[in-house]
C-alpha positions as CSV (number, residue, x, y, z in Angstrom):
1,V,-0.3,101.8,-40.4
2,I,3.2,100.6,-41.2
3,E,4.0,100.6,-37.5
4,Q,0.8,98.7,-36.6
5,Y,1.6,96.2,-39.4
6,E,5.1,95.6,-38.2
7,N,3.8,95.0,-34.6
8,A,1.1,92.7,-35.9
9,K,3.5,90.8,-38.0
10,A,5.9,90.3,-35.1
11,L,3.1,89.2,-32.9
12,L,2.0,86.7,-35.6
13,D,5.5,85.3,-35.9
14,K,5.7,84.9,-32.1
15,N,2.3,83.2,-32.2
16,E,3.5,80.8,-34.8
17,Q,6.6,80.0,-32.8
18,R,4.5,79.5,-29.7
19,K,2.3,77.1,-31.6
20,Q,5.4,75.2,-32.8
21,I,6.8,75.1,-29.2
22,E,3.5,73.9,-27.8
23,A,3.2,71.2,-30.5
24,S,6.8,70.2,-29.6
25,I,5.9,70.1,-25.9
26,R,2.9,68.0,-26.6
27,D,5.0,65.6,-28.7
28,L,7.7,65.4,-26.1
29,K,5.2,64.9,-23.3
30,Q,3.6,62.1,-25.3
31,K,7.0,60.5,-25.8
32,Y,7.8,61.0,-22.2
33,D,4.6,59.3,-21.1
34,Q,5.3,56.4,-23.5
35,A,8.9,56.1,-22.2
36,E,7.7,56.3,-18.6
37,E,5.1,53.6,-19.2
38,L,7.6,51.4,-21.1
39,L,10.1,51.9,-18.3
40,G,7.5,50.9,-15.8
41,E,6.9,47.7,-17.8
42,L,10.6,47.1,-18.1
43,N,11.1,47.5,-14.4
44,G,8.2,45.2,-13.7
45,L,9.7,42.7,-16.1
46,M,13.1,43.0,-14.5
47,N,11.6,42.4,-11.1
48,R,9.8,39.3,-12.4
49,L,13.0,38.1,-14.0
50,E,14.9,38.6,-10.8
51,A,12.2,36.7,-8.9
52,A,12.4,33.8,-11.4
53,G,16.2,33.7,-11.0
54,E,15.8,33.7,-7.3
55,A,13.3,30.9,-7.5
56,L,15.8,28.9,-9.6
57,R,18.6,29.5,-7.1
58,S,16.4,28.4,-4.3
59,I,16.0,24.8,-5.7
60,E,18.8,23.1,-3.8
61,G,21.0,20.6,-5.6
62,L,20.0,21.6,-9.2
63,E,22.2,23.9,-11.1
64,N,21.7,23.7,-14.8
65,E,20.1,21.6,-17.6
66,Q,23.4,19.7,-18.3
67,Q,23.7,18.6,-14.7
68,I,20.1,17.4,-14.6
69,L,20.6,15.5,-17.9
70,E,23.6,13.7,-16.6
71,F,21.9,12.9,-13.3
72,R,18.8,11.6,-15.1
73,K,20.9,9.4,-17.2
74,G,22.7,7.9,-14.2
75,L,19.4,7.5,-12.3
76,D,17.7,5.8,-15.2
77,A,20.6,3.3,-15.6
78,I,20.3,2.3,-12.0
79,Q,16.5,2.0,-12.2
80,Y,16.6,-0.1,-15.3
81,K,19.2,-2.4,-13.7
82,R,17.2,-2.6,-10.5
83,T,14.0,-3.5,-12.4
84,D,15.9,-6.3,-14.3
85,T,17.4,-7.6,-11.1
86,E,14.0,-7.6,-9.3
87,K,12.5,-9.6,-12.2
88,D,15.4,-12.0,-12.2
89,L,15.0,-12.4,-8.4
90,A,11.4,-13.2,-8.7
91,M,12.1,-15.8,-11.4
92,R,14.9,-17.4,-9.3
93,A,12.7,-17.5,-6.3
94,R,10.0,-19.4,-8.3
95,E,12.7,-21.8,-9.5
96,I,13.9,-22.5,-6.0
97,A,10.3,-23.0,-4.7
98,E,9.5,-25.4,-7.6
99,A,12.8,-27.3,-7.0
100,K,12.2,-27.6,-3.3
101,E,8.7,-28.9,-3.9
102,K,10.0,-31.4,-6.4
103,L,12.7,-32.4,-3.9
104,E,10.2,-32.9,-1.1
105,K,8.2,-35.3,-3.3
106,R,11.3,-37.3,-4.0
107,R,12.4,-37.5,-0.4
108,S,10.4,-40.7,0.2
109,Q,12.2,-42.3,-2.8
110,V,15.7,-41.6,-1.4
111,F,16.0,-44.8,0.7
112,F,13.6,-47.1,-1.2
113,G,13.5,-45.7,-4.7
114,S,10.4,-45.0,-6.8
115,G,7.8,-47.6,-7.6
116,R,8.9,-47.8,-11.2
117,S,12.6,-47.9,-10.5
118,I,12.4,-50.7,-7.9
119,A,9.7,-52.8,-9.7
120,V,12.2,-54.7,-11.8
121,P,14.8,-55.6,-9.1
122,V,12.1,-56.5,-6.6
123,T,10.6,-58.8,-9.2
124,I,13.9,-60.4,-9.9
125,V,14.5,-61.0,-6.2
126,I,11.0,-62.6,-5.8
127,V,11.6,-64.8,-8.9
128,G,15.0,-65.7,-7.4
129,V,13.4,-66.7,-4.1
130,I,10.7,-68.7,-5.8
131,G,13.4,-70.4,-7.9
132,A,15.5,-71.2,-4.9
133,V,12.5,-72.7,-3.1
134,F,11.0,-74.7,-5.9
135,F,13.6,-75.2,-8.5
136,S,17.4,-74.6,-8.1
137,P,18.3,-73.2,-4.8
138,Y,22.0,-72.9,-5.6
139,F,22.2,-71.6,-9.1
140,L,19.0,-70.0,-10.5
141,G,17.4,-68.9,-7.3
142,L,20.6,-67.6,-5.6
143,G,21.8,-66.0,-8.8
144,L,18.6,-64.2,-9.4
145,T,18.3,-63.1,-5.8
146,I,21.8,-61.7,-5.8
147,L,21.2,-60.0,-9.2
148,G,17.9,-58.5,-7.9
149,A,19.5,-57.3,-4.7
150,A,22.3,-55.7,-6.6
151,L,19.9,-53.9,-8.9
152,L,17.9,-52.8,-5.9
153,V,21.0,-51.3,-4.3
154,I,22.0,-49.6,-7.5
155,T,18.5,-48.1,-7.9
156,V,18.5,-46.8,-4.3
157,V,22.0,-45.4,-4.7
158,R,21.0,-43.7,-8.0
159,E,18.0,-42.1,-6.3
160,R,20.1,-40.9,-3.4
161,T,22.7,-39.4,-5.9
162,A,19.9,-37.7,-7.8
163,F,18.5,-36.3,-4.5
164,I,21.9,-35.0,-3.4
165,R,22.5,-33.5,-6.9
166,E,19.2,-31.6,-6.6
167,E,20.0,-30.4,-3.1
168,I,23.3,-29.0,-4.4
169,S,21.5,-27.4,-7.3
170,I,19.1,-25.7,-4.9
171,A,21.9,-24.6,-2.7
172,D,23.6,-23.0,-5.8
173,L,20.4,-21.3,-6.7
174,E,20.0,-19.9,-3.2
175,M,23.5,-18.6,-3.2
176,R,22.9,-16.9,-6.5
177,L,19.7,-15.5,-5.1
178,Q,21.6,-14.1,-2.1
179,K,24.2,-12.5,-4.3
180,M,21.4,-10.9,-6.4
181,K,19.8,-9.5,-3.2
182,E,23.1,-8.1,-2.2
183,A,23.6,-6.5,-5.6
184,L,20.1,-5.1,-5.4
185,G,20.9,-3.6,-2.0
186,G,24.1,-2.1,-3.6
187,L,22.0,-0.5,-6.3
188,G,19.7,0.9,-3.7
189,N,22.7,2.4,-1.8
190,K,24.1,3.8,-5.1
191,Q,20.8,5.4,-5.9
192,S,20.6,7.0,-2.4
193,E,24.1,8.4,-2.8
194,L,23.2,9.8,-6.3
195,L,20.0,11.4,-4.9
196,A,22.0,12.9,-2.0
197,G,24.1,14.7,-4.5
198,V,21.0,16.7,-5.5
199,K,19.7,17.1,-2.0
200,C,16.9,14.5,-2.5
201,R,15.9,11.5,-0.5
202,T,13.6,9.8,-3.0
203,V,13.2,9.6,-6.8
204,G,9.8,11.2,-6.4
205,E,11.3,14.2,-4.7
206,F,13.9,14.6,-7.4
207,E,11.2,14.4,-10.2
208,K,9.2,17.1,-8.4
209,K,12.3,19.3,-8.2
210,E,13.2,18.5,-11.8
211,K,9.7,19.5,-13.0
212,D,9.8,22.7,-10.9
213,F,13.3,23.6,-12.2
214,R,12.4,23.1,-15.8
215,S,9.2,25.2,-15.3
216,R,11.3,28.0,-13.8
217,V,13.9,27.8,-16.6
218,A,11.1,28.1,-19.2
219,E,9.6,31.1,-17.3
220,K,12.9,32.8,-17.1
221,G,13.6,32.2,-20.8
222,S,10.2,33.7,-21.7
223,L,10.8,36.8,-19.6
224,E,14.3,37.3,-21.1
225,A,12.8,37.1,-24.6
226,Q,10.2,39.6,-23.7
227,L,12.8,42.0,-22.2
228,K,15.0,41.7,-25.3
229,G,12.0,42.5,-27.5
230,M,11.1,45.6,-25.5
231,L,14.6,46.9,-25.2
232,R,15.3,46.5,-29.0
233,G,19.0,46.8,-28.6
234,K,18.9,49.5,-26.0
235,T,19.4,49.5,-22.2
236,I,17.3,50.4,-19.2
237,E,19.6,53.5,-18.8
238,D,18.7,54.6,-22.3
239,F,15.0,54.7,-21.4
240,Q,15.8,56.4,-18.1
């Protein structure tokens, strides 16, 4: 009986050990499965992260946020100046058109003067002629005629002077307009050079690239945050 008892007790002890080992195996297998699943997720996340990095690198001309910020600042400055110049150009063009229209109306007054401006000297000349014929041909008539003629000449000269002054003013405006057009062309060239630095031909192309770049950066940042949360201070090798 004692012998049977000792054998049964030994068998019972081995059975308990077996249960503990089997429980440990089940626990280890569960942990292994979890680690394997997590490692698969980590590898998938790493692949997506690499793809996001590759997509970022494939955007030609754009390197980082600071570069884009500096470029955008320079591009905005050119565009603001260009907009102001275009508005100024339109305003100067209107001024020139109005001045030319006004000058054209005055063209007929250059040699004869306007109706109002020649009314007084013509009247004096007429009165002088009448005076010379009917009253005093040597003093009153001749004097008034000379005075009227002098005033008429002065009026015509004044009209011509004003006409020439307006022509000069229009020429100055046209010269300023030409310089503004040249400045606008220079801004266009400067903008093209700036865009060429980021491998773009138009502002729209840059804005599309910029939007794509920022989207990729946000995606990469999100994936990096997920990876950091899953690793919890460990490395891929630790999980392997």
